[in-house]
C-alpha positions in Angstrom: 4.8 21.7 14.4 7.2 21.3 11.5 5.6 20.5 8.2 7.8 19.5 5.4 6.5 19.1 1.8 7.7 16.2 -0.2 8.0 16.1 -4.0 5.3 17.7 -6.3 2.1 16.6 -4.8 -0.2 18.8 -2.7 -1.6 15.9 -0.8 1.8 14.2 0.5 3.1 15.7 3.7 5.4 14.8 6.5 4.2 16.4 9.8 6.5 16.1 12.8 4.9 17.2 16.1 6.7 18.3 19.2 7.9 15.2 21.3 7.4 13.0 18.2 4.1 11.9 19.6 2.7 11.4 15.9 4.2 11.0 12.5 1.8 11.5 9.7 3.2 10.7 6.3 1.4 11.0 3.0 4.1 10.2 0.6 5.2 11.2 -2.9 8.1 9.9 -4.8 10.9 9.6 -2.2 11.2 6.2 -0.7 12.8 4.2 -3.5 14.8 1.1 -2.5 17.4 -1.1 -4.0 16.1 -3.1 -6.9 13.1 -0.7 -7.7 12.7 0.1 -11.3 13.3 3.7 -12.2 10.5 5.9 -11.0 8.9 3.2 -8.8 8.9 3.5 -5.0 9.8 0.7 -2.8 7.8 1.4 0.3 9.1 -0.5 3.2 12.9 -0.7 2.7 14.0 1.3 5.7 11.5 -0.1 8.2 13.0 -2.0 11.2 9.8 -2.8 13.0 8.2 -6.2 12.9 5.5 -5.3 10.5 4.3 -6.6 7.1 1.8 -4.9 4.5 -0.6 -7.2 3.0 -1.8 -6.4 -0.5 -4.8 -7.7 -2.6 -5.0 -6.9 -6.4 -8.5 -6.5 -7.7 -8.4 -6.2 -11.6 -11.6 -5.8 -13.4 -13.9 -8.9 -12.9 -11.8 -10.2 -10.0 -13.6 -12.2 -7.2 -11.7 -11.2 -4.1 -14.5 -11.2 -1.4 -13.6 -14.6 0.1 -10.0 -13.3 0.7 -11.1 -9.9 2.0 -13.7 -11.4 4.2 -11.0 -13.9 5.6 -8.7 -11.0 6.4 -11.5 -9.1 8.1 -12.5 -12.1 10.2 -8.8 -12.5 11.2 -8.5 -8.7 12.0 -5.7 -8.4 9.5 -5.8 -5.0 7.8 -5.0 -5.0 4.2 -4.5 -2.7 1.2 -6.8 -3.5 -1.7 -5.5 -2.3 -5.1 -8.4 -1.8 -7.6 -8.5 -1.4 -11.3 -10.9 1.3 -12.6 -13.5 -1.3 -13.9 -13.4 -3.0 -10.5 -13.9 0.3 -8.6 -16.8 1.3 -10.8 -18.6 -2.2 -10.4 -18.1 -2.5 -6.6 -18.3 1.0 -5.1 -20.3 -0.4 -2.2 -17.9 -3.1 -1.4 -15.0 -0.5 -1.4 -17.0 1.5 1.1 -17.3 -1.5 3.3 -13.6 -2.2 3.0 -12.9 1.3 4.1 -15.4 1.1 7.1 -13.5 -2.1 8.2 -10.2 -0.4 8.4 -8.8 -1.5 5.1 -7.0 0.8 2.6 -8.0 1.1 -1.0 -5.4 2.0 -3.6 -5.1 1.6 -7.2 -4.1 -1.1 -9.7 -2.5 0.6 -12.7 -3.0 -0.3 -16.3 0.0 -0.5 -18.4 -0.4 3.0 -19.8 -1.9 4.6 -16.7 -4.9 5.8 -18.7 -7.5 4.8 -16.2 -5.7 6.1 -13.2 -7.4 9.5 -12.7 -10.9 8.0 -13.2 -10.3 5.2 -10.8 -8.8 7.6 -8.1 -12.1 9.8 -8.4 -14.2 6.6 -8.0 -12.4 5.3 -5.1 -12.5 8.7 -3.3 -16.2 9.0 -3.9 -16.9 5.5 -2.7 -14.6 5.5 0.5 -13.7 9.1 1.4 -10.1 8.1 1.0 -7.9 9.7 -1.5 -5.8 7.2 -3.1 -2.0 7.6 -2.5 -0.5 4.7 -4.4 -0.8 2.9 -7.8 0.5 -0.7 -8.0 2.4 -1.1 -11.2 1.7 -4.2 -13.2 4.6 -6.6 -13.3 7.0 -3.7 -11.9 6.6 -2.0 -15.3 7.4 1.7 -15.3 7.0 3.1 -18.8 7.0 6.8 -19.4 3.3 7.0 -20.1 2.5 5.2 -16.8 4.9 7.4 -14.9 3.5 10.5 -16.3 -0.2 9.4 -15.5 0.7 8.6 -12.0 2.3 11.8 -11.5 -0.6 13.7 -13.0 -3.0 11.8 -10.7 -0.9 12.6 -7.6 0.1 9.0 -7.1 3.2 7.2 -6.0 3.9 4.2 -8.2 5.0 1.0 -6.4 6.3 -2.0 -7.9 4.3 -5.3 -7.7 5.6 -7.4 -4.8 6.3 -11.1 -4.8 3.3 -13.4 -4.1 4.2 -16.4 -1.8 3.0 -19.7 -2.8 1.4 -20.3 0.6 1.0 -18.8 4.3 3.9 -21.2 5.3 6.1 -19.7 2.7 5.3 -16.2 3.7 6.0 -17.0 7.4 9.4 -18.6 6.5 10.4 -15.4 4.8 9.3 -12.8 7.2 11.3 -9.6 7.3 10.5 -6.1 8.6 8.8 -4.0 6.2 8.0 -6.5 3.6 5.1 -5.9 1.2 3.4 -9.2 0.2 0.8 -9.8 -2.6 -1.8 -12.3 -1.4 -3.7 -14.3 -3.9 -7.5 -14.9 -3.9 -6.9 -18.7 -3.7 -5.1 -18.2 -0.4 -8.4 -17.1 1.5 -8.5 -20.5 3.4 -4.8 -20.0 4.7 -5.5 -16.6 6.3 -6.2 -18.0 9.9 -2.9 -19.8 9.7 -1.2 -16.7 8.5 -2.8 -14.6 11.4 -1.6 -17.0 14.0 1.9 -17.3 12.5 2.3 -13.5 12.4 1.2 -13.3 16.0 3.6 -16.0 17.1 6.5 -14.4 15.3 5.7 -11.1 17.0 4.6 -9.5 13.6 1.8 -7.2 12.9 -0.1 -6.6 9.7 -0.4 -2.9 8.5 -1.6 -1.0 5.6 0.6 0.4 2.8 -0.1 3.9 4.2 1.0 2.9 7.7 3.9 1.2 6.4 5.2 4.2 4.4 4.8 6.2 7.6 7.1 3.9 9.4 9.6 4.1 6.6 9.4 7.9 6.5 10.1 8.0 10.2 13.1 5.7 9.9 14.4 7.9 7.0 13.8 11.1 9.1 15.8 9.5 12.0 18.9 9.4 9.7 18.8 13.1 9.0 21.4 15.4 10.6 20.1 17.4 13.6 19.5 21.0 12.9 20.9 23.1 15.7 
């Protein structure tokens, strides 16, 4: 097995096994895309498979349970990005999300001052070490970038939030990352049916990053 280290983090690896039976990717700063702010990763830009990553943002005090419950009922995996205050107040809920197959990542504050504490809280509650921090409004100031690097996180820009399930389905494209709103909980069954009809699958952000890294690796020159 060939193991290639990416960037500065000790937790992000690309492992390529014989026969390419599996590709495990835990990303650091490498998959930027066109239009991403400096220092911010655009995760799904090179993906060709019909997949989308569904994100849910949970700032402190947010009420996201109807949305996450609807996603679970529809068997749609999601990535829930939580603020430090939300993680501390809802540790048991985060554990349940992880047990249901969802991914729990971080929602950055503008200065990134709570990222390290939030990462520890999420890891303790779920057993998952966070890999990403969702940048508020796509902002990527120096303090936030430094805090994300210090916490071993890849900073990602906040994606668009379609006004409805119908709008999302009309704009499907491989590798798209979509931010769902709590008010859209009632539209999740229609979203699930529409994705299936279009031949698309919902994946977590980590799974999408693995597909993107596989696409990037396929373009590298062959070593004799």
